[in-house]
N, C-alpha and C positions, 0 to 999 in steps of 0.2 A: 101223287107228285111225279112219279115216273111217267105216267100217262100224260100228264100236263106238259112235261118237259119235251115229250116227243110228238107234240100235236102237229108239227110241220110235216112229220113223216106219215101219220095216219089220217090227218085232215078230217077227223070226226069231231063234231061239236062237243065241247065238254059237258053241255047240259045233258047229253045222252048218258054219259058216265055218272053224273050226279044222280040222275034218276035211277040208274041201275044199282048204284051203291046206297041209294036212299039217303043222300045228303044234299044240303042246299049249298049254293055258291058261298054264302056267308059262313056256313058251317065248315066248309072246306078251308076257307081262308083262315078261320079261327084255329082249326086243328093244325094247319101248316105253320102258323106262327108259334103255336105251342110246341110243335115238333122241333122247329129250329131253335127255340129257346132252350129246350131240353137237351138238344144236341150240343149246343154251346156250353151248357152247364156240365154235361157229362165229359166233354173234352178236358175240362179243368179237373174233374173228379178222377178221370182215368190217369192223368199226369200225376196226381197225388198218390193214387194207388200204386202205380208203377214205381214211383220214387220210394214209397214206403217199403214195398216188397224187395226192391233192389238194395236198399241201404239198411233197413231195420229188421224186417221179418219176411223172409223169402216165401213163406207159406201162410201168410195171414188170410184168414177166412173173412167173409163179408161182415159177420157180426163184430169181429175184432176190429176190422177196418172202420166200421161205422162209429164205434166208440172212441177208438184211438186217434182217428182223424177228425173228430168232432163234426161229423157230417150234418147232424141236426142243427147245430148252432151256426154253421157256415152257410148251408144251402137250404135249410128248412125242408129237409126230406125225412120222412118217417123210415123206421128201420125195415119194415116190410117192403115198402116201395124201393128202398135202396138195394135190398137183396134181389129184388126182381130186375132192377136195372143192371146190377153186376152180372146176373145170368144172361140177360139179353145182349149185353155188350161183350160177351165171351170172356169174362174175367173170372169165372168160377174155376176152382182148382180141381184137378183130377184126384180121386182118392189115392192115398199113398199106402203102399203095402210095405210093412216092416216085419222082418223076421225077428222074432223074439229069441234071444239067446240068454240063457240063465247063467249066472256066475256060479262056479263050483265052490261050494262052501268048504271051509276047513274043519278039521276035527274038533277044535276048541269051540266052534260055534254050536256044536250039537248039544252042549250043556245048557243052552238058553232057549227060551220060548218066545213066542210073539206077544209082546206086551201091548202092542198097538191094536190088536184085534177087538173091534167094538168099543174102543176107548172113547170117552167123551172129553173133549178139550175145551177149556174156557179162557185160555190166555196163551200168549207166546211163551217160548222157552220151556214148554212142557214136553214136546216131542220133536226131535230133530232126526230126519232120515238122511241116510247117505247112500250114494251109489257112484259107480265108475262107468263111464262110457267112452268109446273111442270116437274120434272125429277125424275126418279127412279134410286137409287143407292143401290145395295145390298138389293132390295125389300123395301127400305125406300123412302118415298116421300119428295122431297124438292121443293122449289119454286125459280125460277131464274128470276130476274128482269134485263132487258137489255135496254140500250139506244144506238141507232145506228145512226151515221151520214150517211144519205142516199147517199150523193154525193160520198163519198170515201168508203162506206161499212164498215167503221171502227166502232168497238164496243167501244164506248167512256165512257160508264158507266155500271156497273154491280154490283149485289149483290145476294148471294144465302143464303137462310134461311129456317127454318122449318115451318115458317108461312107466310101467304100472307097478310101482313099489310102495312099501309102507312109508317111505320117506315123503312121497308126494301126498299120501293120505294125511300124514301128520301136518304138512303145510296147510292143507285145507282146514283142519281142525284148529290150528293156531289163528287163522283168519276169523273163524267163528268166535273163538274166545276173545279176541281183540274187539270184535264188534259188540258182542253181548255182555262180556264181563264174566269173570269166574263166579262171582256171587250169584248172578242172575241164572246161571246154568246149573247150579248145585242141585243134584238129585234129579236132573232131567232124564228122559228116556232117549237113549241113543239106539236107533233102529237101522239095521242094514240087512243085506241078503246073506251075510255070513262070510263075505270074502276074506281071504287070509290077511290082506293089508290091514283090516280093522282089528285083527287079533294078534298083531305083532307086539313085541314087548314094548317098543317105544310108544305105540298108539295106546295100548292098554294102560300104560303107566299114567298117561294124562287122563284118560277116561275114568280110571278107578281112583287114583291117588289125588289128583288135582280137582276133578269135578264130581267125584262120588256118584257117577252116573249109573242108571239102571240100564243094563244091556238087553236089547231086544233083537231077535233074529227072525227073519221071514222064513216060512216053510218053503216058499217058492217065489218066483218073480212076481206073481200076482199079489202076493202078500206084501210086496215092496213096490206096489204099482205107483204110489204117489211120487217116489223118487224117480221111477222109470219115466213117468209122464213129464216131469220137469226136465229131465235130461233129453227127452225126445224133442221138446220145444227148443232147447238150446241147440241140439244137434241138427235138426231138420229145418227149423224156422230161422234162427238167428245167426248161427255160426257160418252157414253158407254164404253170408255177405262178406266174409273175410277173404281177402285176396293178397295175402302176404306170405313170405317165405321164412323170414328170420324169426326165431322163437321169441326173442325179446319184444319184437313188434307185435307178435301174436298174443303174448301175455298182456300187453297194454290194451289190445283190441278186445280181448276177453273181459278185462276189467270194465271197459266201456260198455260192452254188451250187457253184462250183468248189472251194472249201474242202471242202464236204461230199463232192463227187465224189472228191477226193484222199484225204481222211481217214476217211470214213465209208462210202462205197459199195463193198461187196465185189463182186469180179468173178470169174466162173467161170475165165477165162483165167489168173488169178493164184492159183488154188487157193482161191478164196473168201476172199482177203485184199483189203484196200484197197491202192491204189498206195503209200501211205506205209508201211503195214504190210509190204508186199512189199520195199520199199527197206530198211527196218530189218532185215528178216530176212536180207538179202544180207550183212550184217556177220557172220553166224554162219559159223564155219569149215566146218561140214558141209553148208552150203546153197550149191550152185554150179550153178544152173540155166543153161540156154542157150536161145536163141530163134533158130530157123532160119526166116528169112523166105521168103515165097512166091517161087518161081522162075517168073516168067511165061513165060520162054522154053521151059522144059521142062514147064510146067504142073504143078509140084510144090507142093502147099499148104504153108503155114507150120506149124511144130510147135514145141512147148515141150518141153525135155528136162530131167530132173533134179528133177521134183516128187515 
């Protein structure tokens, strides 16, 4: 096409180029039409990708984009072809390097072991993991407390604040209890990295007296990887879309982001369902999946069964 557009400069008959590249005039015309149609299509796709990354997920990969933007249904493009086009159009993301910082555990946590190691889950409300991460919004630092139901990947409790206190951890736990209900959480496993906030008197009173929970503590950050991964998605993918300064507005935006994560963001690990869609599907009689968690002692990776 470049040669054809500059024919007035080189004045060489196009037939010579067709022969050299082993194509016919009809073949060239057909491929030119295909290229133009694909270019027009990709202009639409690129706008959708840029809009999705700017407003919803700053670091959405090609597979996540494919399923969450319904590319197959809209444009009739297969996932392999889409990934190829994303790369060709320079939309691939550079690898992100993240320095892992472990939380210093408190003395009380040393009395507990890791109950999640190699555990088999068959339903929600069996294992909830908690973690705290800092996020930067307009160069200001905030602390995000999250509680995640491992079986469905649903964020069931959260709170963001300017300080990293037990008070904030309790607020996230109360959100979890309101969503799930005390009776549904009875005797569940509460797994954390052993941070002091989770072993404060106020937090432990709810965990032990109200919920009769079994306390589990990770030996290191790798044994609390599930919570770390979810916080990483929030911190590096979703929260960077926030451009607000007032804490009250940030809190509302965090609620919106977590709502979208739970209700709209499809995940590969859930068979490309959202966490809420996955939980609703659990009510079907013929859907009985299991999740076998990573066994760190035997170095056996986690796996989902029954999809």
